[in-house]
C-alpha positions, -999 to 999 in steps of 0.1 A, spaced: -35 108 746 -47 92 714 -84 90 706 -105 76 677 -128 96 654 -157 71 651 -178 95 630 -152 98 602 -139 74 574 -114 81 547 -115 58 516 -101 58 480 -119 40 452 -95 21 429 -103 2 397 -93 -5 362 -104 19 334 -141 16 327 -150 -7 356 -177 18 368 -157 37 395 -169 72 388 -205 60 382 -204 44 417 -193 78 432 -222 95 414 -247 71 430 -231 74 465 -235 112 462 -271 109 451 -282 84 477 -265 102 505 -287 133 499 -260 156 487 -281 169 458 -316 185 460 -344 163 446 -350 187 417 -313 194 411 -301 185 375 -268 166 378 -248 153 348 -236 117 347 -200 110 358 -201 143 377 -166 136 392 -150 136 357 -147 173 357 -125 181 327 -134 177 290 -107 150 283 -120 128 311 -156 130 298 -145 123 262 -123 94 270 -143 79 298 -112 78 321 -103 95 353 -70 114 349 -69 135 380 -76 123 415 -105 142 431 -120 146 466 -156 145 477 -175 136 509 -208 120 517 -227 117 550 -243 84 560 -263 85 592 -239 103 616 -207 94 598 -188 115 573 -171 95 545 -143 113 526 -140 97 492 -111 100 468 -118 90 431 -84 78 417 -73 73 381 -77 38 368 -48 40 343 -12 31 353 1 60 333 -14 83 359 0 62 387 17 93 403 -18 105 411 -27 72 427 4 68 448 2 102 466 -36 101 470 -34 67 489 -15 85 517 -47 104 526 -69 73 533 -73 44 557 -91 20 534 -98 13 497 -128 1 477 -114 -22 451 -139 -22 422 -138 -52 399 -160 -58 368 -181 -89 373 -173 -100 337 -137 -88 331 -123 -97 365 -90 -82 377 -72 -64 350 -36 -50 348 -44 -16 363 -63 -33 392 -31 -52 399 -10 -19 399 -32 1 422 -39 -28 446 -2 -35 450 3 2 461 -26 -1 485 -14 -33 501 21 -19 505 6 9 526 -13 -16 547 -47 -1 537 -78 -21 545 -94 -34 512 -131 -39 505 -138 -58 473 -168 -45 452 -178 -69 424 -195 -43 401 -218 -47 371 -235 -78 384 -265 -69 363 -245 -77 331 -260 -107 313 -226 -124 311 -215 -116 346 -196 -143 365 -192 -130 401 -182 -163 417 -153 -169 393 -142 -133 396 -140 -136 434 -116 -165 430 -95 -145 406 -94 -115 430 -83 -139 458 -55 -153 436 -44 -117 428 -42 -108 466 -21 -139 472 2 -132 442 7 -96 455 18 -109 489 -13 -98 510 -10 -108 547 -37 -129 565 -56 -98 577 -58 -84 542 -69 -117 527 -100 -116 550 -115 -89 528 -153 -82 528 -171 -86 495 -200 -64 482 -219 -71 450 -231 -40 432 -245 -24 401 -233 12 399 -256 20 370 -287 6 387 -277 20 421 -278 -10 444 -254 -31 465 -257 -63 486 -235 -85 507 -251 -117 494 -256 -123 457 -291 -137 464 -304 -107 484 -329 -83 469 -318 -52 449 -326 -20 468 -300 7 474 -263 13 484 -270 9 522 -251 -24 524 -220 -7 509 -221 22 533 -225 -2 563 -196 -23 550 -174 8 548 -182 19 584 -177 -16 598 -144 -24 580 -125 9 573 -106 20 604 -115 54 619 -86 79 621 -65 76 652 -46 105 668 -47 134 692 -60 169 688 -37 182 715 -4 173 697 14 198 674 0 202 638 12 180 609 -5 181 575 10 163 545 2 180 511 -10 154 487 -26 176 460 -25 211 447 -53 232 433 -56 268 421 -83 294 425 -81 328 407 -93 346 439 -73 330 467 -44 316 447 -27 283 454 -46 258 475 -29 228 492 -50 197 498 -41 170 523 -49 151 554 -44 164 589 -21 137 604 -18 151 638 -33 179 660 -57 207 649 -55 232 621 -73 266 624 -80 294 599 -58 324 606 -31 305 625 6 308 619 24 277 606 56 266 590 61 246 558 88 219 559 102 219 523 114 188 504 149 203 504 149 205 542 143 243 545 115 260 565 90 286 552 68 306 576 32 311 565 -2 320 577 -33 298 569 -56 324 555 -86 301 548 -95 265 556 -119 244 536 -135 210 541 -153 188 515 -191 184 514 -203 166 483 -186 183 453 -182 217 471 -154 231 493 -170 246 524 -151 271 545 -144 259 581 -130 275 612 -109 244 623 -102 208 615 -88 179 635 -66 149 628 -81 126 602 -99 154 583 -91 159 546 -88 197 541 -79 224 516 -57 253 528 -51 287 511 -23 312 520 3 286 514 27 305 491 45 283 466 41 250 485 43 218 465 31 182 468 50 162 494 57 191 517 44 192 553 26 220 571 35 220 607 31 238 640 56 268 643 71 253 675 74 218 662 85 216 625 86 178 618 84 168 581 65 136 572 80 110 549 65 111 514 58 82 492 84 74 465 69 79 430 79 54 403 103 67 377 92 76 341 97 50 314 91 70 282 107 102 269 100 126 241 113 160 229 89 190 229 102 218 207 90 251 192 70 247 160 92 257 130 71 244 101 60 267 73 26 270 91 41 280 124 23 307 144 -9 306 123 -32 287 146 -17 289 182 -18 316 208 14 305 227 41 298 202 75 309 216 101 288 235 94 309 266 57 300 265 66 263 261 92 263 289 69 281 314 40 257 306 61 226 310 77 236 342 43 247 356 30 212 349 57 198 372 40 214 402 10 191 401 21 162 377 44 142 400 53 115 375 66 140 349 102 151 344 112 181 323 149 187 313 164 215 293 185 205 263 214 222 244 189 239 223 169 267 239 139 257 217 137 220 228 129 203 261 132 166 270 99 155 287 96 121 304 65 103 317 50 70 327 37 60 293 24 72 259 -10 80 274 5 101 302 24 122 277 -4 123 251 -29 137 277 -4 165 285 0 172 247 -38 173 242 -43 195 272 -17 220 260 -31 220 225 -66 229 238 -51 257 259 -37 273 227 -2 260 226 16 253 193 47 230 193 61 198 178 70 165 194 94 136 185 88 99 185 84 84 221 115 65 232 120 43 262 144 52 290 172 26 296 188 21 330 222 8 339 220 -17 368 252 -34 381 269 -24 348 243 -41 326 219 -21 304 183 -27 315 151 -16 298 115 -11 310 93 -42 307 55 -41 305 29 -67 316 6 -70 286 -29 -85 288 -48 -92 256 -84 -104 253 -90 -117 218 -114 -140 199 -97 -174 193 -97 -169 155 -72 -140 159 -49 -156 185 -23 -169 160 -17 -135 143 -14 -117 176 11 -142 190 31 -141 158 34 -103 158 42 -101 195 69 -127 190 88 -104 166 85 -77 193 104 -98 218 73 -107 239 73 -136 262 41 -154 271 35 -159 308 -2 -170 309 -31 -181 287 -67 -190 297 -102 -187 284 -124 -164 305 -155 -171 284 -165 -191 254 -148 -181 221 -123 -157 238 -88 -161 250 -69 -140 275 -32 -139 267 -6 -124 291 29 -114 281 60 -97 294 72 -74 266 98 -46 263 81 -12 264 96 -3 231 79 -33 216 45 -17 223 53 16 206 33 15 173 16 -18 181 -19 -7 191 -31 3 156 -16 -28 141 -33 -49 168 -67 -33 160 -62 -41 123 -51 -77 129 -81 -84 152 -106 -64 131 -114 -42 161 -124 -72 183 -93 -73 205 -87 -55 238 -52 -48 251 -40 -33 284 -5 -30 297 12 -19 329 48 -13 339 63 -46 352 100 -37 360 134 -34 344 151 -64 328 183 -68 307 181 -55 271 161 -80 251 177 -74 216 168 -54 186 132 -48 176 124 -38 140 102 -7 138 76 3 112 77 -18 81 62 8 58 74 42 46 56 75 44 40 94 15 55 129 16 42 161 0 64 174 -28 56 211 -26 36 238 -7 0 243 -18 -35 228 -16 -42 191 -20 -65 185 -50 -85 154 -60 -64 147 -91 -31 147 -72 -45 126 -43 -61 101 -68 -26 94 -82 -12 91 -47 -38 67 -33 -25 38 -55 8 40 -36 -7 34 -1 -31 49 25 -38 86 26 -43 107 57 -57 139 41 -87 152 22 -88 174 -9 -87 211 -1 -63 207 28 -32 230 27 1 211 27 38 220 27 69 204 13 80 176 37 46 171 53 36 134 56 2 129 38 -1 91 39 15 57 45 34 40 16 25 4 9 63 -3 6 91 1 31 107 32 17 94 68 17 80 82 -15 76 119 -25 44 127 -44 29 160 -57 -6 159 -42 -12 195 -54 -9 185 -90 -38 196 -112 -51 179 -144 -40 197 -176 -70 212 -193 -74 204 -230 -101 209 -256 -101 171 -264 -127 149 -248 -123 111 -246 -150 86 -237 -149 78 -200 -118 99 -191 -138 128 -176 -157 107 -152 -154 119 -116 -123 107 -98 -132 86 -67 -111 88 -36 -109 62 -9 -118 80 24 -86 89 42 -74 73 75 -83 98 103 -53 98 127 -58 105 164 -29 121 184 -20 87 199 -20 71 164 3 98 151 27 93 180 28 56 173 31 60 136 61 84 133 96 73 125 128 86 140 132 112 112 96 125 117 78 149 141 42 155 150 32 192 147 6 201 173 -16 232 170 -50 240 185 -67 233 152 -46 206 136 -23 176 142 1 171 113 30 146 107 61 161 90 97 152 82 124 167 105 142 179 73 114 194 51 135 201 19 134 170 -3 169 174 -17 184 181 17 167 151 31 180 129 3 216 142 8 214 136 46 201 100 40 229 92 15 255 104 41 240 80 67 237 52 42 
């Protein structure tokens, strides 16, 4: 007989990047009494790894739990960027409701649309939280209308359209159901969650079913499976069976069982349907598999993850500087690390190539792959990667390509140049309106390959005042050729150390990427040429010393500060015949063929 667990709620918090989601979880933890009064807790405590803290984005979904009065609320903090959509899709299987967090100034953004669509498809109960209402330029009333339009556009049913609204300020730590109420604490938000999110339904007498939605690792207990108990009861020490994705069965014993309390995992003796738990003793279990009762092995259906749209080649570093800075430099190291990533990164695909030193890696977007590259770099890996390319699909005999929905917020003065540049990249405008005085919001449908290399150009064109966000829209027939980078590279002539005199002569030809004193090698890209073709320059050239002095000629040579290139900018910049060399200490751009003469011969053959 089915029963309801009234003292339990499971919710996920979904939002666009930087709309205050992780800050809200911080405040919910504080106000629910999870921390001692004298306990020192860092801000954005849920952003646990260095990359998340540096970039201010949530990359990995995480579990926590708070207690309000007699009710336990399990909270899942989800990534806000569509490139980590694989995280979002599987995590939504664990919850019964979602808090949709929307900035009171920005309104619904592309990533809001993406995550909300997934939540509505799963029939989850939405609660809309209009956050940052303390901002001077906040416009909560208009934003509510925009959210309602978005719900209608995404095909929400009548029940989903009756969503409750909470006004909040994560930073100030208050929420209210009426905009004119006094600011006090988050109690109105907790009450809204308990009233509107359905409690888990099920029976503790039925055979066990637990869907694995996340994997963790502990050096003491090994692999840990995290998921929600869909049916029955799970106990520490019990025998169980894993229903594998391939249909096979694997017998196991649940050695330890944990439940979430605040940021900690607490050991428990048993858990019932509706509980989100962590289980050890699970062998090599993976995401999407089901832990079942031994006498009733019934696998649960797992959500389909959207396919990758971008692919790159990861290969062993073979530059003259190879092996100097990294700890893991061989093809075996690279292969093991990439295939290990597949265990937890559901949206990733790794394929072996004809060469034992190269692997084809596909993901949801440039950010998805660049986060993987940056993580591996920090772990001591040394390798090189190719230019990102989009993945084409054949549908009904016609070649289709991935299309992105691009949203741009830009001052009116820069609107013309943005529209002109996007026009050459095959973008098609679908909407244009003015969210506030002096700014325009432009929405486009654009081929994914049209966005590769555009971000840095966009920042230059708008003098740093523009904001762009994009999200996968779907596949459409091939839109035609798009011309790539319009400028060539400045390439080093020989191995050595860059000197001021050599760089001074090179800077007249374009923009430099390096400082004096940096070691370079033949074929390394040291700058961007002002013209379309590549140019080879000797940046190690020293000035000839003579005993003649001329008035003014010995004045100090002044160099323009070089352009500092981030990993994403390097990936956007490189041409098809270039690679990015990744080491724990440096990121360099290089030509595939380093030898200048060999490169010229190869080019003349192609020409």
